[in-house]
C-alpha positions, -999 to 999 in steps of 0.1 A, spaced: -121 -277 303 -111 -253 275 -76 -240 274 -69 -207 257 -33 -200 247 -26 -163 255 1 -146 234 26 -122 249 41 -95 227 75 -80 234 81 -43 232 94 -43 196 64 -63 183 40 -39 201 59 -10 185 55 -26 151 18 -31 157 12 5 170 31 20 140 11 -2 116 -22 10 132 -11 47 128 0 42 92 -33 24 83 -54 51 101 -37 79 82 -42 61 49 -79 55 56 -83 91 66 -70 104 33 -89 77 15 -123 87 30 -116 124 22 -110 115 -14 -140 91 -15 -163 119 -3 -151 142 -30 -152 114 -56 -189 107 -48 -197 144 -47 -180 151 -80 -188 117 -96 -152 115 -105 -140 80 -116 -103 88 -113 -108 97 -77 -126 64 -71 -95 47 -85 -73 68 -62 -94 57 -32 -92 20 -40 -55 23 -48 -44 40 -16 -66 17 5 -52 -15 -9 -17 -3 -13 -14 -6 25 -27 -42 25 6 -59 35 5 -39 68 -32 -47 76 -23 -80 94 2 -62 116 -22 -33 125 -54 -54 128 -35 -82 144 -23 -58 171 -58 -45 177 -70 -81 179 -43 -89 204 -52 -59 226 -88 -72 228 -82 -110 230 -45 -115 238 -45 -140 209 -30 -138 174 -49 -139 141 -50 -174 125 -23 -179 99 -46 -182 69 -66 -151 78 -33 -133 84 -20 -141 49 -53 -133 31 -55 -99 48 -19 -91 38 -19 -103 2 -53 -101 -14 -53 -63 -17 -19 -58 -35 -29 -70 -70 -61 -49 -67 -40 -18 -59 -17 -25 -88 -46 -30 -113 -64 1 -102 -32 22 -103 -27 11 -140 -62 24 -148 -49 58 -138 -14 55 -152 -20 38 -186 -47 61 -200 -26 91 -191 7 81 -207 3 48 -226 -33 46 -237 -27 22 -266 -10 -3 -243 -36 -2 -215 -54 -34 -225 -22 -55 -228 -8 -42 -195 -41 -48 -177 -45 -84 -190 -9 -92 -181 -15 -81 -145 -48 -99 -144 -31 -131 -155 -4 -128 -129 -30 -120 -103 -50 -151 -110 -18 -172 -107 -9 -154 -75 -44 -160 -60 -44 -197 -70 -9 -203 -56 -18 -186 -23 -51 -203 -18 -39 -237 -28 -11 -237 -2 -34 -221 25 -65 -242 21 -62 -271 -3 -27 -285 4 -25 -286 42 3 -311 40 26 -289 20 54 -268 36 31 -238 39 54 -214 57 82 -221 33 60 -215 3 41 -184 17 59 -170 47 73 -174 82 57 -156 111 85 -137 128 61 -126 156 25 -128 164 17 -99 141 46 -98 115 56 -121 87 85 -127 63 69 -137 30 86 -165 9 82 -182 -25 60 -168 -52 42 -145 -27 74 -127 -21 82 -126 -58 48 -111 -67 49 -85 -39 84 -75 -51 72 -73 -87 42 -52 -77 65 -28 -58 89 -26 -88 61 -19 -113 43 7 -91 76 25 -84 87 26 -121 53 37 -134 48 61 -105 81 79 -112 72 80 -149 38 95 -141 54 121 -117 82 131 -141 57 135 -169 37 159 -147 69 179 -139 75 183 -177 42 200 -184 49 237 -191 30 267 -179 10 246 -153 25 251 -118 -4 232 -102 4 201 -122 41 205 -115 35 206 -78 13 176 -80 42 158 -98 66 168 -71 44 154 -43 38 122 -63 75 117 -69 81 119 -32 52 96 -25 62 67 -48 98 68 -37 91 71 0 68 41 -3 95 21 -21 121 29 5 97 22 34 84 -10 19 119 -24 10 132 -14 45 102 -28 63 99 -60 43 134 -70 33 159 -56 58 167 -65 95 149 -40 117 157 -22 150 133 0 168 149 31 152 148 18 116 113 4 121 101 39 132 119 55 102 105 31 76 70 33 90 73 71 90 82 69 53 50 49 48 29 76 65 46 104 45 40 84 13 3 83 20 3 121 28 23 130 -4 1 107 -25 -30 126 -12 -14 160 -18 -2 149 -52 -36 139 -64 -58 165 -46 -35 195 -39 -61 209 -15 -71 246 -15 -52 253 17 -20 241 1 -26 260 -31 -29 291 -10 3 283 9 21 278 -24 5 310 -38 -9 290 -67 -45 304 -66 -31 338 -74 -14 325 -105 -45 307 -116 -66 340 -114 -39 360 -133 
């Protein structure tokens, strides 16, 4: 006889999963809009944008996909799969973002910055995969993270350090990029893009810190996940500034004058 252990989720955990699904869905929606335009225009920067926005949400994939998996099977995703889903994308997002940021503001340092992040990424992947698949006798949860529910995790060890480092670097460089856009004179379109990007990077930082490092209640969970959704929205607006928004801001009139 085969016994299957069914997992029950409390209301808070289900709220977390539902909000993660919404945040991921919004991000992918914007990502596919950008990908379509990138392919149509053969624009490499937009390809970078698509990869960056998709993988930036990687830490929330296990929660969202885990919730969908639970709805279908009433089981939880295996721990190694959970960790891989939640960690493998962050270094990619950081590397790709640097391919946008460095050529724009620090072209001469692009190679050095890229190789530093590649080196840290290799160490990060080796560390994670060793404790997940090669050293089963090691205190895996203490070195990688403790599951606080069937779909949520508190990362520990070098994984937590690297994720915090990635958040710090992306926030600092994102603010630098946004402020540089705001300083460009006689270009209201670029200035508006800078405003939206400034909101995006800081909303993401607040949401990620609150979601990943602070004790959560239903109210704060909703607030921090809302910040993540707004971050994706402002990121899209900051890079694309679609025509309907340009009309709303009366920017098209200024461009024709």
